[in-house]
N, C-alpha and C positions, 0 to 999 in steps of 0.2 A: 296718688294712685299710680301714676306713671313710674315713680321711683320704686314702689313695691314690685310692679310688673318687671322693671328692668333688673332688679335684684334677683327675682325669681328665675329670670332667664339666665343670668350669669351663673347662679348656683346649679341650674340644670346643665349648662354647658360644662361646668367644672366637674360634674359627677363622672366617675369612670364608666366607660362603655364596656359591657361584657361581651367578649369575643366568642363566647360559647352559647349553646342552647342546651336545655335539659329535656330529655324525652322520657316516655314511660319505661324505657329499657334501663334507666338507672342514672349513670354519671353524666356530668356536663361534658359536652363534646364540642369540638371546633365548629363554628357556625357554617363553614363552607364544605365540611367533610362529606365524603360518601362512605357507606358502610358495607363491608363485605364479610361474609363468613364462608367457610369451605367445608364440604362434606366429602369424606372418603368412602366411596362406594365401590372400591376395588378390593375384592376378596384377596387375602394373603396375610401371612404372619408379620410382614414388615410394615411399620408405620410409614406414612408419607411425611416428608419433611418439605414444607411449602413456604413460599414467600411471594409477595406481591409488591414489586418495587422495593422500597426500604422496609416494608412491614413483614416481619418474620413470625410465622404462625407456629405454635407448639406442634410437635409431631402428632399426627392423627392416625389411630388405628382404624381398621375396617369398621364401618358402622359407627363412626364418631363424626360430630360436627363441631366446628369451633364456635366461639362467641363471635358476634359481629365485631369487626375491627374498623376503626376510623382511618380512612385513607385519603390522600389528596386526590381530587378529581383529575384524571390524566388518562393517557393511553398506556396500557400495560400489556406486555407479552407474558402470559402466564403459562408455565410449563409444569406438567405433572404426569407421572406414570407413562412417559414416553410420548405424551401428546402436548400440543401447544395451541393456545387460543389468544387472540387479541381481546382484551377486556377494556371497556371504557366506562367506568363508574361515574355517575353524575352526582353533583352536589345535592345532599339531602335525601338521597335514595338508598334503599337497602337491597342487597343482592345475596343470593345463595349460589355459590360456584360448586357444582357437583362434579367430582372426578370419578368417571365411570370406566369400566373396561373398554378401552379403545375410543374414548370420547371425553370431552369436557362440555358441560352444559351449564349455562348461566341463566338463572331465573330471577326476575325482579320481584321483591317482596313488598307489597304496599306497606307504608309506614303505619304504625299503630298510633292513633291520635286520640282515642277515646279512653280516658283513665277510669271510666265507670264500667267499662265492658271488657270482655276477654276476646283476644284474637286467636283463631285456630287455623293452622295451615296443614294441608295434607299433600305430601310429595310422593309421586309415583316414579320411582327409578327401578321398577321391577319388570319382570316379563309379562305381568298382567296388563291387558290392553286398557282396562278401566278399573278404578277402585273407588270406593265410598267410605266416608266416615259416618257412622251411625251410633245410635244408642245400642247397648250390648244385646238387647232383645231384638234388634233389627227393625223395630217399628217406626223409629223416627230418624230420618236422614238429616245429617248436619252438613256434610259436603258431598256432593254427588258427581259421579262421572268424570273423575280425574284421569286423563289419558297418560300414557307412558311418557316419561320425560317432561312432565309438566306438574303444576301444583294447583290446588284449590284453596279458597279462603272463606271463612265464615267469622262474623263477629257476633258473639253471644253474651248472654247474661252470665254472671258468675254464680252458677248453681252446681250443686253436686250431681254428677252424672257419670255412669259407667259406660264407657265407649268401646267400640270395636271397629276394625277395618273389615269391610265387606267387598266382595266382587261377585257380580252375577247372582246376588241374593244369598251367597254362601259366606260364612265367616272365614276370614283369612287369619285374623288374630285378635283376641280380646286384649284391650289395653287398660281396662279398668278406669278408675276415677283419677284424673290428672290433678286434682286439687286446684281447680280454677279459682283464681283470685282477681278482683277488680284491677284493671290496668295491665294484666299479664298477657304474654303471648306464648303459645305453645305450638310446637311443630311435631307432626307425626310423619316419619319417613318409612317408606316401604322399599326394600332393596332386594335384588337377586332373582334367581329362577325358582322353579317349583321345589327343587331339592335343597336350595341354599337360601331360602327366603328369610329375611330378617326384617322385623318391624321394631322400631324404637322411637322414643319421644325425647324431646329436648325443650327446655324453657329458654326463650330468647333472652339474651343479655348483650350489652355492649361492653367490651373490654377496652379501657383507655390506658395507655402507658405513656 
């Protein structure tokens, strides 16, 4: 028995140790990585060309968000659209960096850990003081009272539902059925002022290069 136990221990020690982990967002990623995505909320015809340390993001047009990118936890000085901000991403955490007119805002996104359910985020980078995510008929609230420059989160079952962004009981924008699937994560972004308002959605994913 002792010989069998010793052989089993040797075999276990000889097995390769995986340096990465797999998340509901897709590919295997470094075990100590932080994850950052960038949102361009600056109106204009020219895309933003952005980088965070050695990580170079594809150019982002207005109302576009990048995939999450795995980065080394460190202290970074992030520059965009004439603004600078120190960003300190932590291992295993997810962040959305929003480039706004005259400001950069960093929000931490709780990791999606339930492969049986759907994660929904609502981001308010608009002039509206509060926004909600609700069913299209306005009868059922999904995420309520998201203040300006902040986000809200709900974890829901993967059911077909037509959704809309609301504010003060009024519909801002109908966004329809997102095609919710088990283990997926979707974000709804609301940008701009009354005459320039943009609402768009994005399915979260991690890009590993």
